[in-house]
C-alpha positions in Angstrom: -32.8 32.0 106.6 -29.2 32.3 107.7 -28.3 34.6 110.6 -24.6 33.9 110.9 -22.4 37.0 111.3 -19.6 37.8 108.8 -16.8 40.2 108.4 -17.5 43.2 106.2 -17.0 46.9 106.2 -19.6 47.1 109.0 -18.9 44.5 111.7 -22.4 44.7 113.1 -24.1 43.5 109.9 -25.7 40.0 109.8 -25.7 37.7 106.8 -29.4 37.9 105.8 -30.9 36.4 102.7 -34.2 36.0 100.9 -35.5 33.1 98.7 -36.0 33.3 95.0 -37.1 30.0 93.4 -34.7 28.5 90.9 -35.8 27.1 87.5 -34.6 23.6 86.6 -33.2 24.7 83.2 -31.0 27.4 82.0 -31.8 31.1 82.7 -31.8 34.1 80.4 -30.2 37.5 80.6 -32.9 39.6 82.1 -31.6 43.0 81.1 -33.9 44.3 78.4 -31.3 46.8 77.2 -28.6 44.2 76.7 -27.5 43.5 73.1 -27.2 39.8 73.9 -30.9 39.3 73.0 -31.7 37.5 76.2 -28.9 35.1 75.8 -29.2 31.7 77.5 -27.3 31.4 80.8 -26.3 27.9 81.7 -27.5 26.7 85.1 -24.9 27.6 87.8 -23.4 30.5 85.9 -24.2 34.2 85.1 -24.1 37.3 87.3 -26.7 38.3 89.8 -27.6 42.0 90.1 -29.3 42.7 93.4 -30.4 46.4 93.4 -31.0 48.5 96.5 -34.6 48.7 95.4 -34.9 44.9 95.7 -33.2 44.9 99.1 -35.6 47.6 100.4 -38.6 45.7 99.1 -37.6 42.3 100.4 -36.6 43.4 103.9 -39.9 42.1 105.3 -40.6 39.2 102.9 -37.7 36.8 102.8 -39.7 33.8 101.6 -42.1 33.4 98.6 -44.9 32.9 101.1 -44.0 36.2 102.8 -43.9 37.9 99.4 -47.3 36.6 98.4 -48.7 37.8 101.7 -47.2 41.3 101.2 -48.6 41.5 97.6 -52.1 40.3 98.8 -52.1 42.8 101.6 -51.3 45.6 99.2 -54.0 44.4 96.9 -56.5 44.4 99.8 -55.4 48.0 100.7 -56.1 49.1 97.1 -59.5 47.5 96.9 -61.1 45.3 94.4 -61.1 47.8 91.5 -57.3 48.3 91.6 -54.6 45.9 90.7 -51.1 45.7 92.1 -48.6 46.5 89.4 -45.7 44.1 90.1 -42.4 45.8 89.3 -40.3 42.7 88.9 -37.1 44.8 89.0 -38.1 45.9 92.5 -38.9 42.4 93.8 -36.5 40.1 92.2 -32.7 40.3 91.4 -31.7 40.2 87.7 -29.7 37.3 86.3 -27.3 38.8 83.8 -24.8 37.8 81.1 -21.3 39.1 81.5 -21.9 42.0 79.0 -24.9 43.3 81.0 -23.0 42.8 84.3 -20.1 44.9 83.0 -22.5 47.6 81.7 -24.1 47.8 85.2 -20.6 48.2 86.6 -21.0 45.3 89.0 -18.2 43.6 90.9 -18.0 40.6 88.6 -16.5 38.3 91.2 -19.3 39.0 93.8 -22.1 38.9 91.2 -20.9 35.5 89.9 -20.6 34.1 93.4 -24.1 35.4 94.2 -25.4 33.8 91.0 -23.7 30.4 91.7 -25.0 30.4 95.3 -28.6 31.3 94.1 -28.5 28.4 91.6 -27.4 26.0 94.3 -29.5 27.1 97.2 -32.3 29.5 96.0 -31.0 32.1 98.4 -30.0 35.6 97.6 -28.1 37.9 100.0 -30.1 40.8 101.4 -27.6 43.4 100.2 -27.1 45.2 96.9 -24.4 43.9 94.6 -21.3 45.9 95.0 -20.0 47.9 92.0 -16.6 47.4 90.4 -15.4 50.8 91.6 
């Protein structure tokens, strides 16, 4: 996990990230409301939507191992008769096509850079994707 500082609106922030495993092949638009019909997104492209909900959930589980631990701990708290409902939209960022990224009003440049970085490194910045406005 990187801990280098960077220049931003808040000088005291650190560049933190979390890991999301990358598939070997192409991705698909993960917005179920998009009219693209889950269009294929070639490796290295697309737009990454990191919601504040994801940032809040992943604060204490930056690695897949940490995430599994957190989910198992929650399962143990619920007991053996309950199951943890995994809200994927709260745990993982969404890979989107351009149409969906525009509809979500994302800053396309930042979302595309985040997607390219994720494809190359498996790391996602621990901050929400800025909007276009």
